[in-house]
C-alpha positions as CSV (number, residue, x, y, z in Angstrom):
1,M,-51.0,-14.2,-13.5
2,R,-51.0,-10.7,-12.9
3,A,-49.7,-11.0,-9.5
4,S,-46.7,-13.2,-11.0
5,L,-46.4,-10.4,-13.5
6,R,-46.1,-7.8,-10.8
7,T,-43.5,-9.8,-8.6
8,L,-41.5,-10.4,-11.7
9,L,-41.3,-6.5,-12.5
10,L,-40.6,-5.6,-8.8
11,A,-37.5,-8.3,-8.6
12,A,-36.2,-6.6,-12.0
13,A,-36.9,-3.1,-10.7
14,S,-34.7,-4.2,-7.3
15,L,-32.0,-5.7,-9.4
16,L,-31.6,-2.6,-11.6
17,A,-31.4,-0.2,-8.4
18,L,-28.6,-2.5,-7.1
19,A,-26.6,-2.7,-10.2
20,A,-27.0,1.2,-10.3
21,T,-25.9,1.7,-6.8
22,P,-21.9,2.0,-6.8
23,A,-19.9,-0.4,-5.3
24,V,-18.6,0.6,-1.7
25,Q,-15.1,-0.2,-0.8
26,A,-14.1,-1.3,2.4
27,Q,-11.3,0.8,3.9
28,A,-8.2,-0.9,5.1
29,S,-7.3,-0.9,8.5
30,W,-3.9,-1.0,10.4
31,V,-3.2,-4.1,12.4
32,A,-0.6,-3.6,15.5
33,F,1.8,-6.0,16.0
34,S,1.9,-7.3,20.0
35,G,4.0,-5.0,22.4
36,Q,6.7,-2.7,21.1
37,G,6.8,-4.8,17.7
38,Q,8.8,-7.4,16.4
39,P,12.1,-7.1,14.1
40,P,11.0,-7.1,10.3
41,M,12.5,-9.6,8.0
42,P,15.6,-8.3,6.1
43,L,15.1,-6.1,3.0
44,L,18.0,-5.5,0.9
45,L,16.9,-4.9,-2.7
46,D,18.2,-2.4,-5.5
47,D,16.4,0.8,-6.4
48,L,15.6,1.8,-10.0
49,D,19.2,3.0,-10.3
50,G,20.7,-0.5,-9.4
51,K,21.8,0.9,-6.1
52,P,21.1,-1.5,-2.8
53,V,18.7,0.1,-0.1
54,D,19.2,-2.0,3.3
55,L,16.3,-1.4,5.4
56,A,18.5,-2.3,8.4
57,S,20.5,1.0,7.3
58,L,17.2,3.3,7.8
59,K,17.1,3.0,11.5
60,G,16.4,6.3,13.1
61,Q,13.6,7.2,10.7
62,V,10.0,5.8,10.1
63,V,9.9,3.5,7.3
64,L,6.7,3.0,5.4
65,V,7.3,-0.1,3.1
66,N,4.5,-0.5,0.6
67,F,4.6,-3.7,-1.7
68,W,2.8,-2.7,-5.1
69,A,2.6,-3.7,-8.6
70,T,1.7,-1.3,-12.0
71,W,-1.0,-3.9,-12.8
72,C,-2.6,-3.4,-9.5
73,D,-5.5,-0.8,-9.4
74,G,-5.5,-0.4,-5.8
75,C,-1.6,0.1,-5.8
76,K,-2.0,3.0,-8.6
77,A,-4.9,4.5,-6.8
78,E,-2.7,5.1,-3.7
79,I,0.4,6.6,-5.4
80,P,-0.7,10.2,-5.5
81,A,-1.5,10.1,-1.8
82,L,1.7,8.3,-0.9
83,N,3.4,11.2,-2.7
84,R,2.0,13.8,-0.6
85,L,2.5,11.5,2.6
86,Q,6.2,11.4,1.7
87,Q,6.4,15.0,0.8
88,R,4.6,16.0,3.7
89,F,6.6,14.5,6.5
90,K,10.0,14.0,4.6
91,D,11.7,16.6,7.0
92,R,10.3,14.7,9.8
93,K,12.4,11.3,8.9
94,L,9.8,9.6,7.3
95,R,10.9,7.2,4.4
96,I,8.5,5.6,1.8
97,L,10.1,2.3,0.2
98,G,7.5,1.3,-2.8
99,V,8.7,-2.6,-3.3
100,N,7.6,-3.3,-6.7
101,I,6.7,-7.3,-7.0
102,N,8.0,-9.4,-10.1
103,E,8.2,-6.6,-12.9
104,G,11.2,-5.6,-14.9
105,K,13.0,-1.9,-14.7
106,A,11.6,-0.9,-18.0
107,R,7.9,-1.5,-17.2
108,I,8.3,0.4,-14.0
109,K,9.9,3.4,-15.7
110,Q,7.4,3.5,-18.5
111,F,4.8,3.2,-15.4
112,T,6.3,6.0,-13.7
113,Q,6.5,8.2,-16.6
114,R,2.6,8.4,-16.7
115,I,2.1,8.0,-13.0
116,P,4.7,9.8,-11.3
117,V,6.3,8.3,-7.8
118,Q,8.0,10.8,-5.6
119,Y,9.5,8.2,-3.3
120,T,12.2,5.3,-3.7
121,I,10.9,2.3,-5.4
122,L,12.9,-0.9,-5.0
123,R,12.6,-4.0,-7.0
124,D,11.6,-7.5,-5.6
125,A,12.2,-9.2,-9.3
126,D,11.9,-12.7,-8.0
127,S,9.1,-12.2,-5.5
128,V,11.6,-13.3,-2.7
129,A,10.7,-10.2,-0.6
130,M,7.0,-10.4,-1.2
131,K,7.3,-14.3,0.1
132,A,9.5,-13.5,3.3
133,W,7.3,-10.5,4.5
134,H,4.3,-13.0,3.7
135,V,2.3,-10.5,1.5
136,R,-0.9,-12.1,0.1
137,I,-2.7,-8.8,-1.1
138,M,-1.8,-5.8,-3.0
139,P,-1.0,-3.3,-2.2
140,T,0.0,-4.3,1.6
141,T,2.0,-1.8,3.6
142,F,4.2,-2.2,6.7
143,L,5.1,0.5,9.2
144,I,8.5,0.5,10.9
145,D,9.5,2.4,13.9
146,K,12.7,4.8,14.6
147,Q,14.2,1.8,16.3
148,G,13.6,-0.5,13.1
149,R,10.8,-2.8,14.8
150,L,8.0,-3.6,12.7
151,R,4.7,-2.1,14.3
152,Y,2.1,-2.2,11.7
153,E,0.5,-3.9,8.8
154,L,-2.4,-2.7,6.6
155,A,-3.6,-5.2,3.8
156,G,-5.4,-3.5,0.9
157,E,-5.8,-0.1,-0.5
158,A,-5.9,2.9,1.8
159,D,-6.8,6.4,1.6
160,W,-3.4,7.9,2.9
161,D,-5.1,11.4,3.1
162,D,-7.3,9.7,5.7
163,P,-6.3,10.9,9.4
164,T,-7.3,7.5,10.8
165,I,-4.8,6.1,8.3
166,Q,-2.2,8.6,9.1
167,A,-2.2,8.2,13.0
168,P,0.0,5.5,13.3
169,V,2.7,7.2,11.2
170,L,2.3,10.5,13.2
171,D,2.4,8.6,16.3
172,L,5.7,6.8,15.3
173,L,7.4,10.4,14.0
174,K,6.8,11.8,17.3
């Protein structure tokens, strides 16, 4: 009886220790497209002012396309670092497009009053772009080179201040 009580107490202590240990989130990592990349799916969406933005017109710039939503915690967590990335490299022709999935303009604007976004937000109101780009996880980010070729994909939340996450961006900005 005493041995089983001891085993039970040890098991309970182990469970408590596990519960008190903070969860470690896996860092997302870039996946490269083969060769020199491939043409991306078309992307022509309106920004929050109703002006159309066509990805094809952005050749000559490195474009980071980030699919996100206001309800996505990982998406919200990325925004401050994406703002810093845009500000740091805007003079080197980096353009960040945040493609919001299936949310109304009023909801997005209310969200951006609480969490400022300093890059272009596009509305994918009916999730057509999300489906065409085969986005399954949010956030998902694509990196397009100056020639307009899709070079990298990153599924999941990323630390945009991390040099290993910034490395492909910096390489394409050369």
